[in-house]
Each structure stands twice: as C-alpha cells, then as structure tokens.
C-alpha positions as CSV (number, residue, x, y, z in Angstrom):
1,M,7.6,21.3,-25.1
2,R,10.4,19.8,-23.1
3,Q,8.4,16.6,-22.7
4,F,8.0,16.5,-26.5
5,Y,11.7,16.6,-27.0
6,I,12.5,14.0,-24.3
7,I,9.9,11.5,-25.6
8,G,10.8,12.3,-29.2
9,F,14.5,11.7,-28.7
10,L,13.8,8.5,-26.7
11,I,11.7,7.2,-29.7
12,L,14.5,8.2,-32.1
13,L,17.0,6.5,-29.9
14,G,14.9,3.3,-29.9
15,F,14.5,3.3,-33.7
16,D,18.3,4.0,-34.3
17,T,19.2,1.2,-31.9
18,L,16.7,-1.2,-33.5
19,A,18.2,-0.5,-36.9
20,Q,21.8,-1.1,-35.9
21,V,21.1,-4.2,-33.8
22,S,18.9,-5.6,-36.6
23,F,21.8,-5.1,-39.1
24,K,24.0,-7.1,-36.8
25,L,21.5,-9.9,-36.4
26,A,20.7,-9.9,-40.2
27,G,24.4,-10.2,-40.9
28,A,24.7,-13.1,-38.6
29,D,21.7,-14.8,-40.1
30,T,22.7,-14.2,-43.7
31,V,26.4,-14.7,-44.2
32,P,27.3,-12.7,-47.4
33,S,28.2,-14.4,-50.5
34,L,26.9,-12.0,-53.2
35,D,24.8,-14.5,-55.1
36,T,21.1,-14.9,-55.7
37,A,20.6,-17.2,-52.8
38,W,22.2,-14.7,-50.4
39,I,19.9,-11.9,-51.7
40,L,16.9,-14.1,-51.2
41,R,18.1,-14.9,-47.6
42,V,18.5,-11.2,-46.9
43,I,15.0,-10.4,-48.3
44,G,13.5,-13.2,-46.2
45,D,15.3,-12.5,-43.0
46,K,13.2,-10.9,-40.2
47,W,16.1,-8.7,-39.0
48,T,16.3,-7.1,-42.4
49,Y,12.8,-5.8,-41.9
50,G,13.8,-4.7,-38.3
51,A,16.6,-2.6,-39.9
52,V,14.2,-1.1,-42.5
53,L,11.6,-0.3,-39.8
54,G,14.3,1.2,-37.6
55,Y,15.6,3.5,-40.3
56,M,12.1,4.5,-41.5
57,G,11.0,5.2,-37.9
58,A,14.2,7.1,-37.2
59,F,13.7,9.2,-40.3
60,I,10.1,10.1,-39.6
61,T,10.9,10.9,-35.9
62,W,14.0,12.9,-36.9
63,M,12.0,15.0,-39.4
64,T,9.3,15.6,-36.8
65,L,11.8,16.7,-34.2
66,L,13.6,19.0,-36.6
67,K,10.5,21.1,-37.0
68,H,10.9,22.3,-33.5
69,A,14.3,21.4,-32.0
70,P,17.4,23.5,-32.4
71,I,19.8,21.7,-34.7
72,G,22.9,21.7,-32.5
73,P,21.6,19.7,-29.5
74,A,19.3,17.7,-31.8
75,F,22.1,16.5,-34.0
76,A,24.3,15.7,-30.9
77,A,21.4,13.7,-29.4
78,T,21.1,11.5,-32.5
79,H,24.5,10.0,-31.7
80,L,23.4,8.6,-28.4
81,H,22.6,5.3,-30.2
82,V,26.3,4.7,-30.3
83,V,26.2,4.2,-26.5
84,T,23.0,2.1,-26.5
85,V,24.3,-0.2,-29.3
86,A,27.6,-0.6,-27.4
87,I,25.7,-1.6,-24.3
88,I,23.5,-4.1,-26.1
89,S,26.5,-5.5,-28.0
90,Y,28.2,-6.1,-24.6
91,L,25.1,-7.6,-22.9
92,Y,23.5,-9.5,-25.8
93,F,26.4,-10.4,-28.2
94,G,29.1,-10.8,-25.6
95,E,31.3,-8.2,-27.2
96,R,34.0,-6.5,-25.2
97,F,33.4,-3.0,-23.7
98,S,36.9,-1.4,-23.5
99,I,37.8,1.5,-21.3
100,M,38.1,3.7,-24.4
101,Q,34.5,2.9,-25.3
102,I,33.4,3.8,-21.7
103,V,35.3,7.1,-21.9
104,G,33.9,7.8,-25.4
105,S,30.3,7.0,-24.2
106,F,30.8,9.4,-21.3
107,F,32.0,12.1,-23.7
108,I,29.0,11.6,-26.0
109,I,26.6,11.9,-23.1
110,A,28.4,14.9,-21.6
111,G,28.5,16.6,-25.0
112,I,24.8,16.2,-25.4
113,F,24.2,17.8,-22.0
114,V,26.7,20.6,-22.7
115,L,25.0,21.5,-26.0
116,A,21.6,21.2,-24.5
117,R,22.5,23.5,-21.5
118,G,24.2,26.0,-23.8
119,N,21.2,26.4,-26.0
120,N,18.9,29.4,-25.5
121,S,15.8,27.4,-26.0
122,E,13.9,26.8,-22.7
123,A,13.1,23.3,-23.9
124,Y,16.7,22.3,-23.6
125,H,17.4,23.6,-20.1
126,V,18.1,20.4,-18.1
C-alpha cells in the first residue's frame, strides 16, 4: 500500500505542476484583453488544454487517493506542487528564487514528512 501512495502522490504532483505551468504558458501566449479574439486565442492555445488536462488528472488522482489515504498527510502532500512550480519557474522562466521561497519550500516538505510520520497508518511510516 505504501507504494500505491508514493506513486499516486507523484502522479498527483505531476498533474498539479502541469496545470500551474500550463496556466503560466497560456497566459504568456494569450495576453488578456477580454474580447472575442482573446477568448478564441485561449480556446486555441495548446497550454490551455495542458491546464485542463492537469486539473482533470489531479482531480481523478486525488479522488482515487482519498479512498485510501488519511486526509491530514494527503492534504499536506497536495501542496508539494508549490515547490515544484517554484523550481520550474526558476529553471525555465528565469524567475528569482528568494531565500524566503527556499525556507518556505523546506517547511512545506518538512511538514509533509512530520504529518506522514505522525499518522498511525503503516503506509505513511517513512
């Protein structure tokens, strides 16, 4: 069962990260102007579909995981995409990665491990 959680949360992380990065790329491709031409650009942009796929995949994966996973550690683990999106933003988009983001990322990861270790479920013993 532990392997199920690990693989499931990695898939969820991938879908969540895909959705957020796709939103960023769709926004860059389709500068908003709130007119019909902009709506058509959004509908035709490949990254819009990446975002939709990411959210749909994340929803299905999350619902599957919730059947079995304890809610505390599971909910905390869903926030790991904040770290992966920050890393991708730094590497791919050239955005800055401040010391506060590094510290925050550490606390997100540490919090997930603390919640996982504190859970009575054998699947979460790291």
